[in-house]
N, C-alpha and C positions, 0 to 999 in steps of 0.2 A: 617565795619570790613569784612574780608574775610574768608574763610575756604580754606587750603590747602589739597588737596588730593594726594595721591599719589596710583596710579592704575597699577596693574598687571593684566592681562586677558587672558584666552584662553579658548575655547571652551571645554568640557567635552564630551567626547565621551568613550562609553563602547565598547572596543575592541571584536569584534565577538570571540566565543570559538572554531570555525572550521573554515577551509580554505574556499576562495569563490567556490561557485558551479559552475562547468564548464558548457558552453552554451549547449543547445541542437540543436537536428537536427529540423529547423522549417519546419511545413507541411502549404503550402499554401491553404487557405480555399477552392480558386477555383479549386483544385484538387479533392476534393469530392463534386464538383456540377456541375449541369447540368442547362444552362439558368437560372443562378442565384439561382437553387434550390437545397436543399441536395439530392443526390441520392447515395444508397449503391449498389454496385455492387455483385451479388450474387456469391460466391465462387463455384468450382466445387463440385461434390458429392463426399462423401466418398462410398465405396464400400458397397453394400448389400448382405448377403449371407443368402441363403435357405437350410439348411441341409436337406436330407431325414430322415426318422424316424430310421433308423440305423445308420447314420453318427452322430445324435443327442444323441445317447444313452452315448457318452462319451464326456464330454464338452471339457476337456484339451485336448484330440486326436485331437478333430474337429479343435478347436481354433490354434494347431500346425500345422494342414493340412492347414490352411487359412493364416497362419501368414507370409509367404512370400510375400503375395500380400498385404493383409490389413495393416501392419505395415508401409508400404510404405507412407500410408496417417494418420498415427497416431491414428486414430479411424476407428471403422466400426459398420455396423449393422447386426444383426441378427434376421432373422425371424424364429420362430419356427414351427414345423410342425400344421398343422390347429388343429390337435385334441389335443394339448398339452395346457391345460389352467387351471394353479393351482387356488385353490379357495383364495379369499382373507380371511385373517385369523385375522384382526385387529377389536376388539371389538369397533365399532365406537362410542358408546355410551360413553364408558370410557375413549377413547382415548382424551386426550387435550395435547396442547403444546403452546410454546410462541415463536413467530416467531420473526425474526429480521427485523429491517426497511432499506430498501435501498432506497437513493435518488440517482435515475438514474444517473444523469449527472456527479455527483460526482465520481461515480465508474472509468468513463472512464480517462486514464491517462493524454490525452492532455487537456480535458475540465478542470480536477482538477488543473493543471497548469495554465491554463487560470483564474479559478476562484480564485486561490491563487494570481495570480498578481493583479486582479481587488480589490481583498479585501486590498492590499498594496495602488492602487491608491486611493479608497475610504477611507482608513486610513491617507493617506497623506493629502487629503484635508480637513477631518473631524478635524485632528488635527491643522489645521490653521485655523478652525472656518469657512469653506465654505462648505456646502452642496453638494454631488455629485450624480448623476443620471445619470444611463445609456442611452446614446443617440440611438435613431432608425433612420433607413434609408433604406426605399424600404420595408418597413413594416417587418424589423427584426432588431433586437438589432444589433449595431454595436461591432463587435469583437474588441475592443479596444486592446487586447494583441496580436492580429494578425495584427493590424494597426500599434503599437509600433515596433513591430519586423519588419515588411516590411519596414517601413520608415529607421529605423536602418540598414538594410539590404542595401537600397538603398543610403545611405551615412549621412544620419541624415535630419533634418528638413529644414536647409539651404541648402543643397545638393538638396534634392527633390524640394524645392521652385525654386531656381535658374536654375536649368536645366529643370524645368517643368515635374517633374515626377509624378505629383499626378493622372493623369489619369492610369499610369500603376500601380499606387498603388491601385486604385479602381478596376482594371482589376485582379490583384493577390487577392484582397480580395472577388471576385466572383461578384461584381455589374454589372447589365447589361448596365444601362445608365451611361456610365463611367464619360461622361462630366459634367453633372450636379452632380454626386455623388462625384467627385474629390473635388469639391468645399467645399462640406458639410464635407467631411472627413478632408481637411486641416483645416477646423473652428474647428471641434472638437478635432482635434491632436492640434492646437495651444491653444486650451483653456484647456484643462484635461491634455494630455500627454507631451506636451513640457515644462512647469515649472517642471513636475514629472522628465522627461528624464534629464535635465538640473540638476536637484538637485542629483538625483541618480548618476549621471557621476561625479558631485564634490564629493559628499560624499564617493563614492566608491572607489576614490584614497585615500582618508583621512583615512578611516577603514582598508583597505586592503594595502596599500602601504605605507601610512605615518602615522601611527596612533598617534593621538595626546596625549600627557600624561595627566591624570586626575589632572587638576590644576583648581580650582576656582578663581574667582575675589577675588583679595585682597584689601579690601577698609581701607587705613589707614588715619585716620582724626585728623589732625593737627590743634587745636584750637588756633590762636593767642590772641584772646581776645574773654572773653565771650559776647555773643550776644543774644537776644531773639528777634526771627524772629515774625513780625504779619502777616505773609503770612498765607493765608488758606490752609487747608489741604483738598485733594480730591483723593479718591481713588475707582475707579470702577470695582465693585464686578465682579469676573469671573462668579461664578455660582450663578444663580437667588435664590436656596435654601440660600446661605448665609445671603440674606438680602429680606425682604419684601418689598422693594421697588421697584415698577414696571418699575420706569423709569431708572433703573442702566442697562447699557448695559452689554454683557455677557464679552466681551473682557476687559482687565484690561490696561488702559494707565497710563504711568508712569509720572505723575505729582508729586507733592511735598507729602513726607509722613513725619509726626510729631511725637515725642516721648515725652511723658513730663515725669518727674522724679517723684518716688512716695515719694521722701523726703518731709518733711512739710517745713522746712526752710534750708538753703535757696532755695527757688523754682528756678529752672534752666530749660528753656525749650530750646530746640534746634530742628532745622530741617535737614533732610537729603535727598539731592534729587537723584533721579534715573539716573544713568549713563548708557550710552550704553557699553555692555561688549565688543562690537568690536572696536569702536573707543576711548571709553574711556572719551567721551564727555557727558556733560549734557544738550547741547544745543537743541532745538528744543524739548521742554519736550512733546509736544502734538503728537509727532511722535514715542515716546518710549513706545513699546509694553512689557508686563509683562507676563513672560511665568506662565501659568496655573499650570504646572508641577513642576517646579523648582524655581519659583520667578524669573529667571534671566530677563535682561532688555535688549532690542535691538531698536535701530532706525530703523523703516520699510524699509529705504533704505539700511541699513547695512546687511541686511539677503541676505543668498545666492540666493533667489530667491526674489528681493525686493517687498516691497508692495506699493501701492499708495494710499489705503483706508483701514480703520481700520476693519479688520474683524468683522462679524456680530454674528458669534459664539466664542466659546471659541478658545483660540490661543496657539500653544505649540511651543517653540521657536526650531532652526534648531538641537540643539543637541539632546532634547527630542524626535523629529520627527525621527531622526537618531536611536535613540536608541530602540523606538517602533518597527520601521519596520525592524529592525535586528533581534527582536524576532522569534524565530523559530517557525514555525506552528506544531500544535499537530500532533500526529500519527493518519492517518487516518482509520476509524475502524466502525463496523455496530453498531448501538444502538438496544438492545432487545424491542420490542413492549411493550406497557404498560398494555397489557391484554392476557390471554388465551384464546384458542379457541378449541372448539372441531371441527372434520371436517366438519360437517353440518355449523357451523356456518361460518367457514374459508371458505368453498364454497359459501355460500349466500353472503358474501364479495365480494370474487374474482370476481363472475359472474357479480355482480351489477358494480363493476369497470370497467370490461370490455365491458359490453353492454353499458354502460353510455359513456365511452371514444370513442368507435367507433360508437356509435349511431344505432347499430343493435344488433339482439340477437348473444349471443356469438358463437353458432354453424355455424353462417353465415359469420363470419370475417375470409377471407381467411389468410392462413399460411404467405405467400409472403408479405400480407400487414402488418401484425404484424411485421414481420421481418424489413420492412424497416422502419416502424414506430419506432421500438425500436432504431435502430442507428441513427436515426435522434434525438430523446428525448437525447441519451447520449452526443451528440455531441452539443447539444444546452447550451451557457452558461445561459440563462435565465429561462430554464425548472424547473418547480417544482415537477414533476410527482415522486412520491414514490410508491414502493413495497413491499411488506410483503412477507419474505419467511421463511417455517419450514425447516431448513437445519440442519443435523448431528443429527437428532432425533436417539437417542440411541435405537436399539432392546432390551437392555438388560433389560432397565426400562420399555418400551411399548408393548413390545412382536414386533413379525416379521410380516411382510403382507404375509409371507409364511406360510403354516403349518408346526408346528414343535412339536417336541415331548410333550414338556411341554402343548400344546395347545390342545394335541390329547385326553385328558379326555373326555368323551361322544361320541367320535367317534371313540373308538376301532375298532369295527365293520365294519366302514365305509372304504372299500376297496380304493375307490377312493382318499379320504381324506389321508390315510395311503401312498398310493404311492406317493403321493408329498411330504411327509414327508420325505421320504426317497430318492427322486430324486435328480439325481447329478446335476440338473440346479438349484436347491433351493438354494440360495445363502447363506444360513445357512451350507450347506454342501460341496460347490463347493471348499473353500479356506483349506479344510483338505482331500481332496481326496487322494487318494494313490499316484498320480503323481504330487502333489502339495507341494512344500519343506515347505510352511507356517503349515503344521502339524506338524512339529518338534518343533515348538514355541508352548511352555508349556502355557504362558500366554493367556487370552482371550483379546487381543488387539482391543478396540472397534473402529471400522471404519476401521481397517486393515485386523483383521480375523473374526470380528464380524459384521454385516451389520448395516450402518446408513440408515435411510430413510428421504425422504425429500417430503415436502408437498409445490406445488407451485402456483403461479398465473400468471396472464398475466405480462410479462416484470420481473418477479423476476430472479435473475440472479446469476450463478456461474462463478467467474472469472477464468481469466488465471491461470493454475496451473499444475504441474505434479504430480504424486503419490509419497507419501512416499517410500523412499529407490528405487524409480524408479520401482516401481512394476506394475504388470497389475493391471485395474480393470475392473469391470462388472457391469453395471447398467440395471435394471430391470423397465419397468413401467408397474405397475400394474393396472392403469386405468386414464382415464382424458383425458385432450388434449394434444396434443405434446410437447416435448421438443426440442428445435432447439440446437445442437452441432456444435461446430469447432473444429477441430483437426489439430495439426501440428505434423510431424512425429518426432521421437526421435533423429533422425539423423542431425535436423535441430534446437534442443533445443537450442544450445550455439548461434547460429544466432538469434533466435528470441530474446535471453535474451539479446544481444548487440544491437538491434533494441530498444527493450522497454529500455534500459539505455540511447541510445542515443535521443531517441524521448524525454524523461522525465526525465531528470538527475537530475531535482530539487528533484522529489520525492524519488529517489534512495539515494540522498545526505543525507536526513533527515531520510528515511528508507532502510538502505542496504539490509536488508532481506524482501522487498515489495512483491517480487514474493511468499513467502512463507506466506504471510499473506490471499490470495486468497481474495482481495479486489479490485483489479484493473483489468481494461479490455482495450481492444486498438482495434480500428476499423479494422477487417481483411483486409481490401482494403489498409490500410497504410502498412501492414505486406507483402502484396502480392506486392506492388510496391517495397517494400524492397527484393524481390525475395524470400521472405518466402513463402514455398507452405502452404496453409491453403485449407481443405476440411470441407464440412459441410455434416449436415443431419437431418433430422426429425424423432424423435423416437416416435412412436405412442404405443398406449395402446398394453400391450401385446408383445414387442419388446424388445430385449437386444441392448446396446451399449458396445463395448469392446474397453478399450484405452490401447496402448501397453507401453512397458518401456520408460519413459523418456520423452514421448509424452505430450506436453502442449496440454489443452484442455478447452473449456470455453463454454457458451450458455446461455439461458434462457428459461423461459417457456411461451409457448403461451397462457395458461390458467390454470385453476384447475386442478391439476394431483396429483399422488402419486408414487413415485419411491422409489427403494431400491437399494443400492449399497454396494461392497465390494471388497477387494483387493485379488490376488491371485499370486502365483508364481511357473509356471514351472521349471524344470530344468533349461531349456535354459535362466532362468533368474540369476541363480546364478553369474556370471562374470561380468554382468552388475550391481548386487546388490555391490560387492566389488569396482565396479569403483564409485558408487555413495557414499560410505561411504568415500572413498578418497577424492571426492568431499565436502563431508559434512565437513571433517577435515580442506579444504582449506578455508571453509568460516565460520568455528566455529558453525556448526549447530549440535544441539542434534540429536543423533540417537533415532531412536523408539525403536530398540533393537540390540542387538549385531551382527553381522554378523559373525564373527568368532565363537560364541557360537553357533549359528544355524548350522555352518559348521561342528562343533564338533559334535553336536547331531546328526545329519545325519551320520555321519561316524559310530556313536555307534550302528546305528540301519540301516544299509546300506545293510541288506538282501533283503528288498524288493525292492530294486532299480532296473529299467529297465538297460540294458547294457549302452545305450544312455545316460541316467540321471546319472550313475554310472562314466561314464567317464567325464562328464561336472562337477561333484563333484571333481574326482581327479586332473582336471585341476585346479580348484579353490585352492585346497589343495597345490599343487605346488606353486602359487602364494604366499599364506600364509607362507609357509615354506621359500622360496626365501627371501621375507621381513625380516622376523625374522632371518634368518642367517646374512644377511648384516648389521643389525642394531645392532644386539647382538654383533657382532664384533666390531662396533663403540663403544659400550660401554664398553668392555673390552680394547680397546684402549686407551679411556680417562681415565680410571684407576679405573672403579666400579668393584670392586672383591667380595662383598657380596652379598648373594643371599637367597632368601626364597620362599617357596612354598606356594600359596596362592590360596585357591578356591574363583575367584572373583565374581561367581554367587551368591555367598551366602549373599553378601553385597547389600545395598540399590543403587538402579542406579543412584542417583545423587552422590553417595560416591565414584563409579567406574569411574568417568569421569576423562579424561584429562583435566587439570587445563587452558591448555595451547588451545586446540581444540575442547573439549567438547566431543571428539569420547567416546564411552563406551568400557572400558576395559575388556578383558578376557584371551587373550594368556599370557601378558605380562606386564609389567609396572615399573615405576621406582618412589620410594619416597626418602625423605631426613630426616635425624635425627632431623632438625631444624623443623620439621611441619609432622610427620607421615601419617597425613590425606590427605595431598595434594599429588595427584599422576600426572605422565605424562606418555604419551605414548612414545614408542621409536624413533618417529619423533621429539620431543621436550623436552627431557630429559634434555638438556642444558639449557633450557629456565625455569626451574623449579624454580631454586633460584639460588642464586650467592656461594653456598657454594661450598667447592672443592669436587673432586671426591670420596674422601674417606669416605666422610659422608651420601653417596649415598648408597640406596639399591636397587638390582634388584630383582623384584616379579616375580613369572612365575607360570602359570597354567599348561602348558606344557614344559618339561625341555628340553635341548639341547641333552640329551642322549636317548630320546624318539625314537621309531623306525621312525617316522615321520621326525625325522631330520638328 
């Protein structure tokens, strides 16, 4: 007797939640090599300034003096007069901190893209029961990502083979022995990448352009006559833990499975065969594989990439491989270390690491050697080097490296110590000097108005970023080995951001605010090749580094050191500060403080402003008034006629943010009766809800009848 089966089958694919990521701008490995070896071309030096004792008396006035030259480089270094030497005021015995752990090559944008790609390739093979190992050629790991992209650029595997382009591929990969290398590269591509490439190209079209509806195979069994099969049952276990039988292989093969009824009488036994969900047939049962994940069954020859032998490891069907490969990567960030350090403990660890790495005493390692090695490490896909960095340590909790009034106890009669407590270059004082507008911010914003401290070791990194609200920053190295800086002028900030996004769109696709996370670097040589001006400097102990508005900067530490930094804002910053808030609104980034509220406070206490500062404040006020007039008219024209005076500064920060763009509200806002807690700025009031204008309420801190309007 026979069993008739009606089969309908389609592969089930989870459609992605987001659009396909655009292709990035590929960088040939050979462009960063000479004779097959990595080379880092050192950027030009940033300017160094040495003020006289008289010039050094007023930091903001001196920085204003050098600004026209220095800001063209994004960063500059300032060497204090020889007799300026503040005592280090941290209690080293009580000072403890927990650093973050940085795996160096994962910080680099290009290397992270490569590692993500390799993870997918390894996962692709692993899911099909085949182990994957990175190949080696000319004593370095083959960059399979670059090999994949170059072959793709040259027209694909078939094109490269037919037109004999493998030597060109080897050349673009940076291999010296092009002829012998080309043969090996072809072999590695054919073995590891060609099946992956074909699979990716095939499924990519299914996922993004022709998504397959989620339908499982429907198996309808029509029994014409009852029949008991005497065929034996055999099912190979997928997971060795499922059975103690060591003879079981890991891959399940679709022979026959049987089920027995639990009824006592009459006993009915029947068998059901595994059928291929692609062709719907059950012939050649020994070539049918059963998916470890979903138990679907397919002939080996019916797969997207047909198999000729049974995989040794666990196997997943094409559907499950697709779904697994399309899972988004986790957001990248640094993990905290598992222990606390005192300064002495961290220093011992840092010195031991550097001495062992370079095989020489730490003080004998040249800074240029460390710099070359650093960029070599971060560009290497197989590097395992890690560094620990004590970053963003709050002075409020741990005290400052500079003398402060709180630490003056016991030193009241020490005029030397006391002079540095009041010194204008003391970073606890500089943000609140008379000519700094941050003195009008009442809150002690840690890291902005209140200094943070940094304990570095060799290779510990601060990634590309610019300062909050595009303010100035100043960093002082209290002691220790140098800190290497790279700076980009603020005028090139947008061009820099474009290059970053073009180079690694995959990273920005999953983390649009990546540059605000301080977790990503990019080789300055790549930026320089894209015509982005980059400058460098080595900051030694006792020296300042100043960064200018919107200037991106990054760098690393040469060894064990201790630094402190803070932000400040002379009056010339005010206009760019407003520009920054408008930019934050466009990307929905939360502000650290309200720019309009700061302006309001300056205007209430403007008697102490210099004529130049007063003119800059007045110009910013005019911009604010112009914006309010235009948008308040739009409110009125739309039909909002109810209004209410509100002191926004009395509300919690997160309760006075625009629900659309996250801007901190102070001058005005719009709410609706449908939800009074929701506020919108004047740019986005129509997006607040779908209610008619009559239900909306205009809230203002400064009314249209005020003198400023």
